[in-house]
C-alpha positions in Angstrom: 181.0 33.0 -71.2 181.0 36.8 -71.5 180.1 38.6 -74.4 183.3 40.0 -74.7 185.0 36.3 -74.6 182.8 34.9 -77.5 183.1 38.5 -79.5 186.9 37.6 -79.2 186.5 33.6 -79.9 184.7 34.7 -83.0 186.8 37.2 -84.3 190.1 34.4 -83.4 187.8 31.6 -85.7 187.0 34.1 -88.3 190.5 35.2 -88.9 191.3 31.2 -88.9 188.4 31.1 -91.9 190.1 33.9 -93.8 193.3 32.6 -93.6 192.2 28.9 -95.0 189.9 30.8 -97.9 193.4 32.7 -99.1 195.3 29.3 -98.3 193.1 27.4 -100.8 193.0 30.1 -103.4 196.8 30.1 -103.5 196.8 26.4 -103.8 194.1 26.2 -106.4 196.4 28.2 -108.3 199.6 26.3 -107.4 197.6 23.1 -108.6 196.9 25.0 -112.5 193.2 26.1 -111.7 192.7 29.9 -112.6 190.6 30.1 -109.3 188.2 28.0 -107.1 185.3 28.7 -109.4 187.2 26.7 -112.1 188.6 24.2 -109.9 184.5 23.3 -108.8 183.5 23.0 -112.9 186.2 21.2 -113.9 187.3 19.0 -111.3 185.7 16.1 -109.5 185.7 16.7 -105.9 186.9 12.9 -105.3 189.8 13.8 -107.7 191.4 16.8 -106.2 195.0 16.6 -105.5 195.3 15.7 -101.9 196.8 19.4 -100.9 193.6 20.7 -102.0 191.7 18.3 -100.4 193.7 18.7 -96.9 193.4 22.4 -97.0 189.2 21.9 -98.1 188.9 19.9 -95.0 191.1 22.1 -93.1 188.6 25.3 -93.8 185.4 23.9 -93.9 186.4 22.7 -90.1 187.4 26.2 -89.6 184.1 27.2 -91.0 182.0 24.8 -88.7 183.6 25.9 -85.8 182.7 29.4 -86.5 179.5 29.0 -87.3 179.1 26.5 -83.8 180.4 29.1 -81.6 178.5 32.1 -83.5 175.0 30.3 -83.6 175.1 27.4 -81.2 174.1 23.6 -81.4 171.1 24.1 -83.5 171.8 26.3 -85.9 170.8 30.4 -87.1 167.5 28.9 -87.5 167.2 26.1 -84.9 167.3 28.5 -82.1 164.0 30.3 -83.7 162.2 26.5 -83.5 162.5 25.8 -87.2 
């Protein structure tokens, strides 16, 4: 893949991560928490409302795709032999 193609894909993946960050933060507030940090502090991850869990998992998958594209299969340290 050409460098320009990779950069375009990275920008697209990062935009999706950013979009899901905002969607998650909005859903957290709609669920009655002030912000994600209050959610993390007060709510057990196994008992989150389903809409929060769905967005959280989509967000996680988007970040996984971004880092895989950016760093490759071995991750940021793996390509250095660590």
